[in-house]
mmCIF file of the protein (N, C-alpha, C, O) and its ligand, coordinates in Angstrom:
data_MODEL
# 
_entry.id   MODEL 
# 
loop_
_entity.id 
_entity.type 
_entity.pdbx_number_of_molecules 
1 polymer     1 
2 non-polymer 1 
# 
_entity_poly.entity_id                      1 
_entity_poly.type                           'polypeptide(L)' 
_entity_poly.nstd_linkage                   no 
_entity_poly.nstd_monomer                   no 
_entity_poly.pdbx_seq_one_letter_code       MLKTLRSLFANRCPQCQRTIQSRQDSLHVLKYCPQGHYKEETYATLGVRIVYDSK 
_entity_poly.pdbx_seq_one_letter_code_can   MLKTLRSLFANRCPQCQRTIQSRQDSLHVLKYCPQGHYKEETYATLGVRIVYDSK 
_entity_poly.pdbx_strand_id                 A 
# 
loop_
_entity_poly_seq.entity_id 
_entity_poly_seq.num 
_entity_poly_seq.mon_id 
_entity_poly_seq.hetero 
1 1  MET n 
1 2  LEU n 
1 3  LYS n 
1 4  THR n 
1 5  LEU n 
1 6  ARG n 
1 7  SER n 
1 8  LEU n 
1 9  PHE n 
1 10 ALA n 
1 11 ASN n 
1 12 ARG n 
1 13 CYS n 
1 14 PRO n 
1 15 GLN n 
1 16 CYS n 
1 17 GLN n 
1 18 ARG n 
1 19 THR n 
1 20 ILE n 
1 21 GLN n 
1 22 SER n 
1 23 ARG n 
1 24 GLN n 
1 25 ASP n 
1 26 SER n 
1 27 LEU n 
1 28 HIS n 
1 29 VAL n 
1 30 LEU n 
1 31 LYS n 
1 32 TYR n 
1 33 CYS n 
1 34 PRO n 
1 35 GLN n 
1 36 GLY n 
1 37 HIS n 
1 38 TYR n 
1 39 LYS n 
1 40 GLU n 
1 41 GLU n 
1 42 THR n 
1 43 TYR n 
1 44 ALA n 
1 45 THR n 
1 46 LEU n 
1 47 GLY n 
1 48 VAL n 
1 49 ARG n 
1 50 ILE n 
1 51 VAL n 
1 52 TYR n 
1 53 ASP n 
1 54 SER n 
1 55 LYS n 
# 
loop_
_struct_asym.id 
_struct_asym.entity_id 
A 1 
B 2 
# 
loop_
_chem_comp.id 
_chem_comp.type 
_chem_comp.mon_nstd_flag 
ALA 'L-peptide linking' y 
ARG 'L-peptide linking' y 
ASN 'L-peptide linking' y 
ASP 'L-peptide linking' y 
CYS 'L-peptide linking' y 
GLN 'L-peptide linking' y 
GLU 'L-peptide linking' y 
GLY 'peptide linking'   y 
HIS 'L-peptide linking' y 
ILE 'L-peptide linking' y 
LEU 'L-peptide linking' y 
LYS 'L-peptide linking' y 
MET 'L-peptide linking' y 
PHE 'L-peptide linking' y 
PRO 'L-peptide linking' y 
SER 'L-peptide linking' y 
THR 'L-peptide linking' y 
TYR 'L-peptide linking' y 
VAL 'L-peptide linking' y 
ZN  non-polymer         . 
# 
_pdbx_entity_nonpoly.entity_id   2 
_pdbx_entity_nonpoly.name        ? 
_pdbx_entity_nonpoly.comp_id     ZN 
# 
_pdbx_nonpoly_scheme.asym_id         B 
_pdbx_nonpoly_scheme.entity_id       2 
_pdbx_nonpoly_scheme.mon_id          ZN 
_pdbx_nonpoly_scheme.ndb_seq_num     1 
_pdbx_nonpoly_scheme.pdb_seq_num     101 
_pdbx_nonpoly_scheme.auth_seq_num    101 
_pdbx_nonpoly_scheme.pdb_mon_id      ZN 
_pdbx_nonpoly_scheme.auth_mon_id     ZN 
_pdbx_nonpoly_scheme.pdb_strand_id   A 
_pdbx_nonpoly_scheme.pdb_ins_code    . 
# 
loop_
_atom_site.group_PDB 
_atom_site.id 
_atom_site.type_symbol 
_atom_site.label_atom_id 
_atom_site.label_alt_id 
_atom_site.label_comp_id 
_atom_site.label_asym_id 
_atom_site.label_entity_id 
_atom_site.label_seq_id 
_atom_site.pdbx_PDB_ins_code 
_atom_site.Cartn_x 
_atom_site.Cartn_y 
_atom_site.Cartn_z 
_atom_site.occupancy 
_atom_site.B_iso_or_equiv 
_atom_site.pdbx_formal_charge 
_atom_site.auth_seq_id 
_atom_site.auth_comp_id 
_atom_site.auth_asym_id 
_atom_site.auth_atom_id 
_atom_site.pdbx_PDB_model_num 
ATOM   1   N  N  . MET A 1 1  ? 0.830  -1.207 0.000   1.00 0.00 ? 1   MET A N  1 
ATOM   2   C  CA . MET A 1 1  ? 0.000  0.000  0.000   1.00 0.00 ? 1   MET A CA 1 
ATOM   3   C  C  . MET A 1 1  ? 0.862  1.253  0.000   1.00 0.00 ? 1   MET A C  1 
ATOM   4   O  O  . MET A 1 1  ? 0.674  2.159  -0.813  1.00 0.00 ? 1   MET A O  1 
ATOM   5   N  N  . LEU A 1 2  ? 1.802  1.284  0.922   1.00 0.00 ? 2   LEU A N  1 
ATOM   6   C  CA . LEU A 1 2  ? 2.689  2.441  1.004   1.00 0.00 ? 2   LEU A CA 1 
ATOM   7   C  C  . LEU A 1 2  ? 3.528  2.573  -0.272  1.00 0.00 ? 2   LEU A C  1 
ATOM   8   O  O  . LEU A 1 2  ? 3.739  3.676  -0.777  1.00 0.00 ? 2   LEU A O  1 
ATOM   9   N  N  . LYS A 1 3  ? 3.995  1.448  -0.777  1.00 0.00 ? 3   LYS A N  1 
ATOM   10  C  CA . LYS A 1 3  ? 4.781  1.479  -2.008  1.00 0.00 ? 3   LYS A CA 1 
ATOM   11  C  C  . LYS A 1 3  ? 3.972  2.057  -3.166  1.00 0.00 ? 3   LYS A C  1 
ATOM   12  O  O  . LYS A 1 3  ? 4.468  2.873  -3.943  1.00 0.00 ? 3   LYS A O  1 
ATOM   13  N  N  . THR A 1 4  ? 2.718  1.619  -3.267  1.00 0.00 ? 4   THR A N  1 
ATOM   14  C  CA . THR A 1 4  ? 1.855  2.118  -4.337  1.00 0.00 ? 4   THR A CA 1 
ATOM   15  C  C  . THR A 1 4  ? 1.683  3.626  -4.224  1.00 0.00 ? 4   THR A C  1 
ATOM   16  O  O  . THR A 1 4  ? 1.787  4.351  -5.214  1.00 0.00 ? 4   THR A O  1 
ATOM   17  N  N  . LEU A 1 5  ? 1.416  4.087  -3.006  1.00 0.00 ? 5   LEU A N  1 
ATOM   18  C  CA . LEU A 1 5  ? 1.253  5.517  -2.789  1.00 0.00 ? 5   LEU A CA 1 
ATOM   19  C  C  . LEU A 1 5  ? 2.517  6.280  -3.162  1.00 0.00 ? 5   LEU A C  1 
ATOM   20  O  O  . LEU A 1 5  ? 2.457  7.345  -3.776  1.00 0.00 ? 5   LEU A O  1 
ATOM   21  N  N  . ARG A 1 6  ? 3.636  5.733  -2.790  1.00 0.00 ? 6   ARG A N  1 
ATOM   22  C  CA . ARG A 1 6  ? 4.893  6.428  -3.056  1.00 0.00 ? 6   ARG A CA 1 
ATOM   23  C  C  . ARG A 1 6  ? 5.170  6.530  -4.556  1.00 0.00 ? 6   ARG A C  1 
ATOM   24  O  O  . ARG A 1 6  ? 5.650  7.560  -5.031  1.00 0.00 ? 6   ARG A O  1 
ATOM   25  N  N  . SER A 1 7  ? 4.871  5.473  -5.296  1.00 0.00 ? 7   SER A N  1 
ATOM   26  C  CA . SER A 1 7  ? 5.143  5.529  -6.729  1.00 0.00 ? 7   SER A CA 1 
ATOM   27  C  C  . SER A 1 7  ? 4.176  6.486  -7.430  1.00 0.00 ? 7   SER A C  1 
ATOM   28  O  O  . SER A 1 7  ? 4.554  7.170  -8.381  1.00 0.00 ? 7   SER A O  1 
ATOM   29  N  N  . LEU A 1 8  ? 2.930  6.531  -6.957  1.00 0.00 ? 8   LEU A N  1 
ATOM   30  C  CA . LEU A 1 8  ? 1.991  7.507  -7.502  1.00 0.00 ? 8   LEU A CA 1 
ATOM   31  C  C  . LEU A 1 8  ? 2.463  8.923  -7.205  1.00 0.00 ? 8   LEU A C  1 
ATOM   32  O  O  . LEU A 1 8  ? 2.409  9.815  -8.052  1.00 0.00 ? 8   LEU A O  1 
ATOM   33  N  N  . PHE A 1 9  ? 2.921  9.093  -5.990  1.00 0.00 ? 9   PHE A N  1 
ATOM   34  C  CA . PHE A 1 9  ? 3.369  10.383 -5.525  1.00 0.00 ? 9   PHE A CA 1 
ATOM   35  C  C  . PHE A 1 9  ? 4.521  10.928 -6.368  1.00 0.00 ? 9   PHE A C  1 
ATOM   36  O  O  . PHE A 1 9  ? 4.677  12.140 -6.518  1.00 0.00 ? 9   PHE A O  1 
ATOM   37  N  N  . ALA A 1 10 ? 5.324  10.013 -6.916  1.00 0.00 ? 10  ALA A N  1 
ATOM   38  C  CA . ALA A 1 10 ? 6.480  10.441 -7.696  1.00 0.00 ? 10  ALA A CA 1 
ATOM   39  C  C  . ALA A 1 10 ? 6.067  11.104 -9.004  1.00 0.00 ? 10  ALA A C  1 
ATOM   40  O  O  . ALA A 1 10 ? 6.802  11.932 -9.540  1.00 0.00 ? 10  ALA A O  1 
ATOM   41  N  N  . ASN A 1 11 ? 4.891  10.743 -9.520  1.00 0.00 ? 11  ASN A N  1 
ATOM   42  C  CA . ASN A 1 11 ? 4.502  11.217 -10.844 1.00 0.00 ? 11  ASN A CA 1 
ATOM   43  C  C  . ASN A 1 11 ? 3.273  12.114 -10.851 1.00 0.00 ? 11  ASN A C  1 
ATOM   44  O  O  . ASN A 1 11 ? 3.029  12.843 -11.812 1.00 0.00 ? 11  ASN A O  1 
ATOM   45  N  N  . ARG A 1 12 ? 2.508  12.052 -9.775  1.00 0.00 ? 12  ARG A N  1 
ATOM   46  C  CA . ARG A 1 12 ? 1.253  12.797 -9.733  1.00 0.00 ? 12  ARG A CA 1 
ATOM   47  C  C  . ARG A 1 12 ? 1.201  13.651 -8.479  1.00 0.00 ? 12  ARG A C  1 
ATOM   48  O  O  . ARG A 1 12 ? 1.701  13.255 -7.426  1.00 0.00 ? 12  ARG A O  1 
ATOM   49  N  N  . CYS A 1 13 ? 0.601  14.811 -8.594  1.00 0.00 ? 13  CYS A N  1 
ATOM   50  C  CA . CYS A 1 13 ? 0.372  15.622 -7.412  1.00 0.00 ? 13  CYS A CA 1 
ATOM   51  C  C  . CYS A 1 13 ? -0.610 14.899 -6.506  1.00 0.00 ? 13  CYS A C  1 
ATOM   52  O  O  . CYS A 1 13 ? -1.655 14.455 -6.981  1.00 0.00 ? 13  CYS A O  1 
ATOM   53  N  N  . PRO A 1 14 ? -0.314 14.764 -5.213  1.00 0.00 ? 14  PRO A N  1 
ATOM   54  C  CA . PRO A 1 14 ? -1.213 14.063 -4.296  1.00 0.00 ? 14  PRO A CA 1 
ATOM   55  C  C  . PRO A 1 14 ? -2.535 14.800 -4.098  1.00 0.00 ? 14  PRO A C  1 
ATOM   56  O  O  . PRO A 1 14 ? -3.505 14.194 -3.643  1.00 0.00 ? 14  PRO A O  1 
ATOM   57  N  N  . GLN A 1 15 ? -2.598 16.051 -4.415  1.00 0.00 ? 15  GLN A N  1 
ATOM   58  C  CA . GLN A 1 15 ? -3.815 16.824 -4.182  1.00 0.00 ? 15  GLN A CA 1 
ATOM   59  C  C  . GLN A 1 15 ? -4.695 16.946 -5.416  1.00 0.00 ? 15  GLN A C  1 
ATOM   60  O  O  . GLN A 1 15 ? -5.908 16.754 -5.323  1.00 0.00 ? 15  GLN A O  1 
ATOM   61  N  N  . CYS A 1 16 ? -4.116 17.262 -6.567  1.00 0.00 ? 16  CYS A N  1 
ATOM   62  C  CA . CYS A 1 16 ? -4.948 17.488 -7.753  1.00 0.00 ? 16  CYS A CA 1 
ATOM   63  C  C  . CYS A 1 16 ? -4.743 16.433 -8.827  1.00 0.00 ? 16  CYS A C  1 
ATOM   64  O  O  . CYS A 1 16 ? -5.414 16.455 -9.859  1.00 0.00 ? 16  CYS A O  1 
ATOM   65  N  N  . GLN A 1 17 ? -3.810 15.500 -8.588  1.00 0.00 ? 17  GLN A N  1 
ATOM   66  C  CA . GLN A 1 17 ? -3.574 14.375 -9.502  1.00 0.00 ? 17  GLN A CA 1 
ATOM   67  C  C  . GLN A 1 17 ? -3.012 14.792 -10.850 1.00 0.00 ? 17  GLN A C  1 
ATOM   68  O  O  . GLN A 1 17 ? -2.992 13.982 -11.776 1.00 0.00 ? 17  GLN A O  1 
ATOM   69  N  N  . ARG A 1 18 ? -2.562 16.011 -10.987 1.00 0.00 ? 18  ARG A N  1 
ATOM   70  C  CA . ARG A 1 18 ? -1.915 16.403 -12.230 1.00 0.00 ? 18  ARG A CA 1 
ATOM   71  C  C  . ARG A 1 18 ? -0.514 15.819 -12.295 1.00 0.00 ? 18  ARG A C  1 
ATOM   72  O  O  . ARG A 1 18 ? 0.094  15.504 -11.272 1.00 0.00 ? 18  ARG A O  1 
ATOM   73  N  N  . THR A 1 19 ? -0.018 15.681 -13.502 1.00 0.00 ? 19  THR A N  1 
ATOM   74  C  CA . THR A 1 19 ? 1.330  15.161 -13.679 1.00 0.00 ? 19  THR A CA 1 
ATOM   75  C  C  . THR A 1 19 ? 2.353  16.149 -13.131 1.00 0.00 ? 19  THR A C  1 
ATOM   76  O  O  . THR A 1 19 ? 2.307  17.345 -13.415 1.00 0.00 ? 19  THR A O  1 
ATOM   77  N  N  . ILE A 1 20 ? 3.275  15.614 -12.341 1.00 0.00 ? 20  ILE A N  1 
ATOM   78  C  CA . ILE A 1 20 ? 4.352  16.437 -11.806 1.00 0.00 ? 20  ILE A CA 1 
ATOM   79  C  C  . ILE A 1 20 ? 5.291  16.856 -12.929 1.00 0.00 ? 20  ILE A C  1 
ATOM   80  O  O  . ILE A 1 20 ? 5.729  16.028 -13.728 1.00 0.00 ? 20  ILE A O  1 
ATOM   81  N  N  . GLN A 1 21 ? 5.592  18.144 -12.981 1.00 0.00 ? 21  GLN A N  1 
ATOM   82  C  CA . GLN A 1 21 ? 6.512  18.677 -13.982 1.00 0.00 ? 21  GLN A CA 1 
ATOM   83  C  C  . GLN A 1 21 ? 7.926  18.639 -13.414 1.00 0.00 ? 21  GLN A C  1 
ATOM   84  O  O  . GLN A 1 21 ? 8.111  18.707 -12.199 1.00 0.00 ? 21  GLN A O  1 
ATOM   85  N  N  . SER A 1 22 ? 8.917  18.532 -14.283 1.00 0.00 ? 22  SER A N  1 
ATOM   86  C  CA . SER A 1 22 ? 10.284 18.588 -13.786 1.00 0.00 ? 22  SER A CA 1 
ATOM   87  C  C  . SER A 1 22 ? 11.149 19.453 -14.687 1.00 0.00 ? 22  SER A C  1 
ATOM   88  O  O  . SER A 1 22 ? 10.935 19.560 -15.895 1.00 0.00 ? 22  SER A O  1 
ATOM   89  N  N  . ARG A 1 23 ? 12.130 20.064 -14.046 1.00 0.00 ? 23  ARG A N  1 
ATOM   90  C  CA . ARG A 1 23 ? 13.028 20.965 -14.752 1.00 0.00 ? 23  ARG A CA 1 
ATOM   91  C  C  . ARG A 1 23 ? 14.405 20.766 -14.156 1.00 0.00 ? 23  ARG A C  1 
ATOM   92  O  O  . ARG A 1 23 ? 14.539 20.583 -12.946 1.00 0.00 ? 23  ARG A O  1 
ATOM   93  N  N  . GLN A 1 24 ? 15.412 20.798 -14.977 1.00 0.00 ? 24  GLN A N  1 
ATOM   94  C  CA . GLN A 1 24 ? 16.762 20.521 -14.490 1.00 0.00 ? 24  GLN A CA 1 
ATOM   95  C  C  . GLN A 1 24 ? 17.717 21.574 -15.005 1.00 0.00 ? 24  GLN A C  1 
ATOM   96  O  O  . GLN A 1 24 ? 17.658 21.964 -16.171 1.00 0.00 ? 24  GLN A O  1 
ATOM   97  N  N  . ASP A 1 25 ? 18.599 22.031 -14.132 1.00 0.00 ? 25  ASP A N  1 
ATOM   98  C  CA . ASP A 1 25 ? 19.705 22.859 -14.605 1.00 0.00 ? 25  ASP A CA 1 
ATOM   99  C  C  . ASP A 1 25 ? 20.995 22.331 -13.990 1.00 0.00 ? 25  ASP A C  1 
ATOM   100 O  O  . ASP A 1 25 ? 21.001 21.249 -13.402 1.00 0.00 ? 25  ASP A O  1 
ATOM   101 N  N  . SER A 1 26 ? 22.073 23.071 -14.115 1.00 0.00 ? 26  SER A N  1 
ATOM   102 C  CA . SER A 1 26 ? 23.364 22.552 -13.679 1.00 0.00 ? 26  SER A CA 1 
ATOM   103 C  C  . SER A 1 26 ? 23.434 22.364 -12.169 1.00 0.00 ? 26  SER A C  1 
ATOM   104 O  O  . SER A 1 26 ? 24.240 21.573 -11.679 1.00 0.00 ? 26  SER A O  1 
ATOM   105 N  N  . LEU A 1 27 ? 22.600 23.080 -11.432 1.00 0.00 ? 27  LEU A N  1 
ATOM   106 C  CA . LEU A 1 27 ? 22.683 23.065 -9.974  1.00 0.00 ? 27  LEU A CA 1 
ATOM   107 C  C  . LEU A 1 27 ? 21.729 22.074 -9.334  1.00 0.00 ? 27  LEU A C  1 
ATOM   108 O  O  . LEU A 1 27 ? 22.092 21.402 -8.368  1.00 0.00 ? 27  LEU A O  1 
ATOM   109 N  N  . HIS A 1 28 ? 20.519 21.972 -9.853  1.00 0.00 ? 28  HIS A N  1 
ATOM   110 C  CA . HIS A 1 28 ? 19.528 21.160 -9.178  1.00 0.00 ? 28  HIS A CA 1 
ATOM   111 C  C  . HIS A 1 28 ? 18.424 20.692 -10.112 1.00 0.00 ? 28  HIS A C  1 
ATOM   112 O  O  . HIS A 1 28 ? 18.281 21.176 -11.235 1.00 0.00 ? 28  HIS A O  1 
ATOM   113 N  N  . VAL A 1 29 ? 17.639 19.726 -9.610  1.00 0.00 ? 29  VAL A N  1 
ATOM   114 C  CA . VAL A 1 29 ? 16.450 19.254 -10.307 1.00 0.00 ? 29  VAL A CA 1 
ATOM   115 C  C  . VAL A 1 29 ? 15.236 19.758 -9.542  1.00 0.00 ? 29  VAL A C  1 
ATOM   116 O  O  . VAL A 1 29 ? 15.159 19.625 -8.320  1.00 0.00 ? 29  VAL A O  1 
ATOM   117 N  N  . LEU A 1 30 ? 14.309 20.324 -10.255 1.00 0.00 ? 30  LEU A N  1 
ATOM   118 C  CA . LEU A 1 30 ? 13.090 20.832 -9.642  1.00 0.00 ? 30  LEU A CA 1 
ATOM   119 C  C  . LEU A 1 30 ? 11.905 20.033 -10.156 1.00 0.00 ? 30  LEU A C  1 
ATOM   120 O  O  . LEU A 1 30 ? 11.717 19.891 -11.364 1.00 0.00 ? 30  LEU A O  1 
ATOM   121 N  N  . LYS A 1 31 ? 11.100 19.506 -9.225  1.00 0.00 ? 31  LYS A N  1 
ATOM   122 C  CA . LYS A 1 31 ? 9.860  18.823 -9.595  1.00 0.00 ? 31  LYS A CA 1 
ATOM   123 C  C  . LYS A 1 31 ? 8.721  19.559 -8.925  1.00 0.00 ? 31  LYS A C  1 
ATOM   124 O  O  . LYS A 1 31 ? 8.802  19.895 -7.743  1.00 0.00 ? 31  LYS A O  1 
ATOM   125 N  N  . TYR A 1 32 ? 7.659  19.810 -9.674  1.00 0.00 ? 32  TYR A N  1 
ATOM   126 C  CA . TYR A 1 32 ? 6.601  20.630 -9.094  1.00 0.00 ? 32  TYR A CA 1 
ATOM   127 C  C  . TYR A 1 32 ? 5.246  20.341 -9.721  1.00 0.00 ? 32  TYR A C  1 
ATOM   128 O  O  . TYR A 1 32 ? 5.148  19.909 -10.869 1.00 0.00 ? 32  TYR A O  1 
ATOM   129 N  N  . CYS A 1 33 ? 4.206  20.590 -8.937  1.00 0.00 ? 33  CYS A N  1 
ATOM   130 C  CA . CYS A 1 33 ? 2.836  20.561 -9.423  1.00 0.00 ? 33  CYS A CA 1 
ATOM   131 C  C  . CYS A 1 33 ? 2.555  21.852 -10.178 1.00 0.00 ? 33  CYS A C  1 
ATOM   132 O  O  . CYS A 1 33 ? 2.878  22.931 -9.681  1.00 0.00 ? 33  CYS A O  1 
ATOM   133 N  N  . PRO A 1 34 ? 1.961  21.770 -11.366 1.00 0.00 ? 34  PRO A N  1 
ATOM   134 C  CA . PRO A 1 34 ? 1.657  22.990 -12.113 1.00 0.00 ? 34  PRO A CA 1 
ATOM   135 C  C  . PRO A 1 34 ? 0.690  23.912 -11.376 1.00 0.00 ? 34  PRO A C  1 
ATOM   136 O  O  . PRO A 1 34 ? 0.617  25.104 -11.674 1.00 0.00 ? 34  PRO A O  1 
ATOM   137 N  N  . GLN A 1 35 ? -0.054 23.360 -10.410 1.00 0.00 ? 35  GLN A N  1 
ATOM   138 C  CA . GLN A 1 35 ? -0.988 24.172 -9.619  1.00 0.00 ? 35  GLN A CA 1 
ATOM   139 C  C  . GLN A 1 35 ? -0.362 24.660 -8.312  1.00 0.00 ? 35  GLN A C  1 
ATOM   140 O  O  . GLN A 1 35 ? -1.024 25.349 -7.535  1.00 0.00 ? 35  GLN A O  1 
ATOM   141 N  N  . GLY A 1 36 ? 0.890  24.316 -8.061  1.00 0.00 ? 36  GLY A N  1 
ATOM   142 C  CA . GLY A 1 36 ? 1.602  24.833 -6.905  1.00 0.00 ? 36  GLY A CA 1 
ATOM   143 C  C  . GLY A 1 36 ? 1.366  24.092 -5.598  1.00 0.00 ? 36  GLY A C  1 
ATOM   144 O  O  . GLY A 1 36 ? 1.662  24.621 -4.527  1.00 0.00 ? 36  GLY A O  1 
ATOM   145 N  N  . HIS A 1 37 ? 0.836  22.871 -5.670  1.00 0.00 ? 37  HIS A N  1 
ATOM   146 C  CA . HIS A 1 37 ? 0.580  22.122 -4.442  1.00 0.00 ? 37  HIS A CA 1 
ATOM   147 C  C  . HIS A 1 37 ? 1.843  21.480 -3.879  1.00 0.00 ? 37  HIS A C  1 
ATOM   148 O  O  . HIS A 1 37 ? 1.939  21.215 -2.680  1.00 0.00 ? 37  HIS A O  1 
ATOM   149 N  N  . TYR A 1 38 ? 2.777  21.242 -4.733  1.00 0.00 ? 38  TYR A N  1 
ATOM   150 C  CA . TYR A 1 38 ? 3.903  20.424 -4.340  1.00 0.00 ? 38  TYR A CA 1 
ATOM   151 C  C  . TYR A 1 38 ? 5.157  20.895 -5.059  1.00 0.00 ? 38  TYR A C  1 
ATOM   152 O  O  . TYR A 1 38 ? 5.113  21.249 -6.237  1.00 0.00 ? 38  TYR A O  1 
ATOM   153 N  N  . LYS A 1 39 ? 6.279  20.896 -4.338  1.00 0.00 ? 39  LYS A N  1 
ATOM   154 C  CA . LYS A 1 39 ? 7.541  21.241 -4.977  1.00 0.00 ? 39  LYS A CA 1 
ATOM   155 C  C  . LYS A 1 39 ? 8.662  20.458 -4.322  1.00 0.00 ? 39  LYS A C  1 
ATOM   156 O  O  . LYS A 1 39 ? 8.693  20.297 -3.102  1.00 0.00 ? 39  LYS A O  1 
ATOM   157 N  N  . GLU A 1 40 ? 9.561  19.984 -5.127  1.00 0.00 ? 40  GLU A N  1 
ATOM   158 C  CA . GLU A 1 40 ? 10.691 19.206 -4.624  1.00 0.00 ? 40  GLU A CA 1 
ATOM   159 C  C  . GLU A 1 40 ? 11.952 19.646 -5.354  1.00 0.00 ? 40  GLU A C  1 
ATOM   160 O  O  . GLU A 1 40 ? 11.979 19.725 -6.582  1.00 0.00 ? 40  GLU A O  1 
ATOM   161 N  N  . GLU A 1 41 ? 12.986 19.927 -4.588  1.00 0.00 ? 41  GLU A N  1 
ATOM   162 C  CA . GLU A 1 41 ? 14.265 20.305 -5.177  1.00 0.00 ? 41  GLU A CA 1 
ATOM   163 C  C  . GLU A 1 41 ? 15.313 19.294 -4.776  1.00 0.00 ? 41  GLU A C  1 
ATOM   164 O  O  . GLU A 1 41 ? 15.424 18.942 -3.601  1.00 0.00 ? 41  GLU A O  1 
ATOM   165 N  N  . THR A 1 42 ? 16.078 18.825 -5.735  1.00 0.00 ? 42  THR A N  1 
ATOM   166 C  CA . THR A 1 42 ? 17.147 17.884 -5.446  1.00 0.00 ? 42  THR A CA 1 
ATOM   167 C  C  . THR A 1 42 ? 18.480 18.474 -5.893  1.00 0.00 ? 42  THR A C  1 
ATOM   168 O  O  . THR A 1 42 ? 18.673 18.812 -7.061  1.00 0.00 ? 42  THR A O  1 
ATOM   169 N  N  . TYR A 1 43 ? 19.389 18.586 -4.936  1.00 0.00 ? 43  TYR A N  1 
ATOM   170 C  CA . TYR A 1 43 ? 20.735 19.058 -5.231  1.00 0.00 ? 43  TYR A CA 1 
ATOM   171 C  C  . TYR A 1 43 ? 21.662 17.857 -5.179  1.00 0.00 ? 43  TYR A C  1 
ATOM   172 O  O  . TYR A 1 43 ? 22.126 17.455 -4.113  1.00 0.00 ? 43  TYR A O  1 
ATOM   173 N  N  . ALA A 1 44 ? 21.922 17.290 -6.355  1.00 0.00 ? 44  ALA A N  1 
ATOM   174 C  CA . ALA A 1 44 ? 22.683 16.040 -6.406  1.00 0.00 ? 44  ALA A CA 1 
ATOM   175 C  C  . ALA A 1 44 ? 24.099 16.226 -5.873  1.00 0.00 ? 44  ALA A C  1 
ATOM   176 O  O  . ALA A 1 44 ? 24.632 15.342 -5.202  1.00 0.00 ? 44  ALA A O  1 
ATOM   177 N  N  . THR A 1 45 ? 24.708 17.367 -6.169  1.00 0.00 ? 45  THR A N  1 
ATOM   178 C  CA . THR A 1 45 ? 26.089 17.584 -5.750  1.00 0.00 ? 45  THR A CA 1 
ATOM   179 C  C  . THR A 1 45 ? 26.218 17.681 -4.234  1.00 0.00 ? 45  THR A C  1 
ATOM   180 O  O  . THR A 1 45 ? 27.267 17.362 -3.675  1.00 0.00 ? 45  THR A O  1 
ATOM   181 N  N  . LEU A 1 46 ? 25.147 18.123 -3.569  1.00 0.00 ? 46  LEU A N  1 
ATOM   182 C  CA . LEU A 1 46 ? 25.160 18.241 -2.111  1.00 0.00 ? 46  LEU A CA 1 
ATOM   183 C  C  . LEU A 1 46 ? 24.536 17.026 -1.431  1.00 0.00 ? 46  LEU A C  1 
ATOM   184 O  O  . LEU A 1 46 ? 24.648 16.863 -0.216  1.00 0.00 ? 46  LEU A O  1 
ATOM   185 N  N  . GLY A 1 47 ? 23.871 16.166 -2.226  1.00 0.00 ? 47  GLY A N  1 
ATOM   186 C  CA . GLY A 1 47 ? 23.143 15.047 -1.655  1.00 0.00 ? 47  GLY A CA 1 
ATOM   187 C  C  . GLY A 1 47 ? 21.952 15.497 -0.837  1.00 0.00 ? 47  GLY A C  1 
ATOM   188 O  O  . GLY A 1 47 ? 21.590 14.856 0.150   1.00 0.00 ? 47  GLY A O  1 
ATOM   189 N  N  . VAL A 1 48 ? 21.339 16.603 -1.248  1.00 0.00 ? 48  VAL A N  1 
ATOM   190 C  CA . VAL A 1 48 ? 20.242 17.184 -0.493  1.00 0.00 ? 48  VAL A CA 1 
ATOM   191 C  C  . VAL A 1 48 ? 18.966 17.140 -1.313  1.00 0.00 ? 48  VAL A C  1 
ATOM   192 O  O  . VAL A 1 48 ? 18.955 17.441 -2.506  1.00 0.00 ? 48  VAL A O  1 
ATOM   193 N  N  . ARG A 1 49 ? 17.883 16.755 -0.632  1.00 0.00 ? 49  ARG A N  1 
ATOM   194 C  CA . ARG A 1 49 ? 16.569 16.757 -1.280  1.00 0.00 ? 49  ARG A CA 1 
ATOM   195 C  C  . ARG A 1 49 ? 15.616 17.531 -0.396  1.00 0.00 ? 49  ARG A C  1 
ATOM   196 O  O  . ARG A 1 49 ? 15.451 17.198 0.777   1.00 0.00 ? 49  ARG A O  1 
ATOM   197 N  N  . ILE A 1 50 ? 14.990 18.552 -0.939  1.00 0.00 ? 50  ILE A N  1 
ATOM   198 C  CA . ILE A 1 50 ? 14.072 19.392 -0.170  1.00 0.00 ? 50  ILE A CA 1 
ATOM   199 C  C  . ILE A 1 50 ? 12.690 19.249 -0.753  1.00 0.00 ? 50  ILE A C  1 
ATOM   200 O  O  . ILE A 1 50 ? 12.488 19.454 -1.949  1.00 0.00 ? 50  ILE A O  1 
ATOM   201 N  N  . VAL A 1 51 ? 11.719 18.891 0.104   1.00 0.00 ? 51  VAL A N  1 
ATOM   202 C  CA . VAL A 1 51 ? 10.343 18.744 -0.336  1.00 0.00 ? 51  VAL A CA 1 
ATOM   203 C  C  . VAL A 1 51 ? 9.494  19.827 0.314   1.00 0.00 ? 51  VAL A C  1 
ATOM   204 O  O  . VAL A 1 51 ? 9.480  19.973 1.536   1.00 0.00 ? 51  VAL A O  1 
ATOM   205 N  N  . TYR A 1 52 ? 8.799  20.569 -0.504  1.00 0.00 ? 52  TYR A N  1 
ATOM   206 C  CA . TYR A 1 52 ? 7.859  21.564 -0.009  1.00 0.00 ? 52  TYR A CA 1 
ATOM   207 C  C  . TYR A 1 52 ? 6.462  20.994 -0.187  1.00 0.00 ? 52  TYR A C  1 
ATOM   208 O  O  . TYR A 1 52 ? 6.058  20.661 -1.301  1.00 0.00 ? 52  TYR A O  1 
ATOM   209 N  N  . ASP A 1 53 ? 5.740  20.885 0.888   1.00 0.00 ? 53  ASP A N  1 
ATOM   210 C  CA . ASP A 1 53 ? 4.387  20.335 0.830   1.00 0.00 ? 53  ASP A CA 1 
ATOM   211 C  C  . ASP A 1 53 ? 3.454  21.357 1.448   1.00 0.00 ? 53  ASP A C  1 
ATOM   212 O  O  . ASP A 1 53 ? 3.615  21.724 2.612   1.00 0.00 ? 53  ASP A O  1 
ATOM   213 N  N  . SER A 1 54 ? 2.501  21.808 0.693   1.00 0.00 ? 54  SER A N  1 
ATOM   214 C  CA . SER A 1 54 ? 1.649  22.917 1.154   1.00 0.00 ? 54  SER A CA 1 
ATOM   215 C  C  . SER A 1 54 ? 0.617  22.492 2.184   1.00 0.00 ? 54  SER A C  1 
ATOM   216 O  O  . SER A 1 54 ? -0.072 23.336 2.758   1.00 0.00 ? 54  SER A O  1 
ATOM   217 N  N  . LYS A 1 55 ? 0.502  21.176 2.425   1.00 0.00 ? 55  LYS A N  1 
ATOM   218 C  CA . LYS A 1 55 ? -0.504 20.702 3.383   1.00 0.00 ? 55  LYS A CA 1 
ATOM   219 C  C  . LYS A 1 55 ? -0.236 21.219 4.786   1.00 0.00 ? 55  LYS A C  1 
ATOM   220 O  O  . LYS A 1 55 ? -0.989 20.913 5.711   1.00 0.00 ? 55  LYS A O  1 
HETATM 221 ZN ZN . ZN  B 2 .  ? -1.467 19.827 -7.453  1.00 0.00 2 101 ZN  A ZN 1 
# 
């Protein structure tokens, strides 16, 4: 159950079910809901992952 939720969460916004958008530049990867419900930043060089959850 948890695994299923997690895999859905990776591709869909948990609130509006829209496809998560992603954008990458030299510094970080940004994944976000087009409606602004969810945002995740991954800094691979620092090994840091920041999740912003509006809930
Ligand atoms: Zn959303």
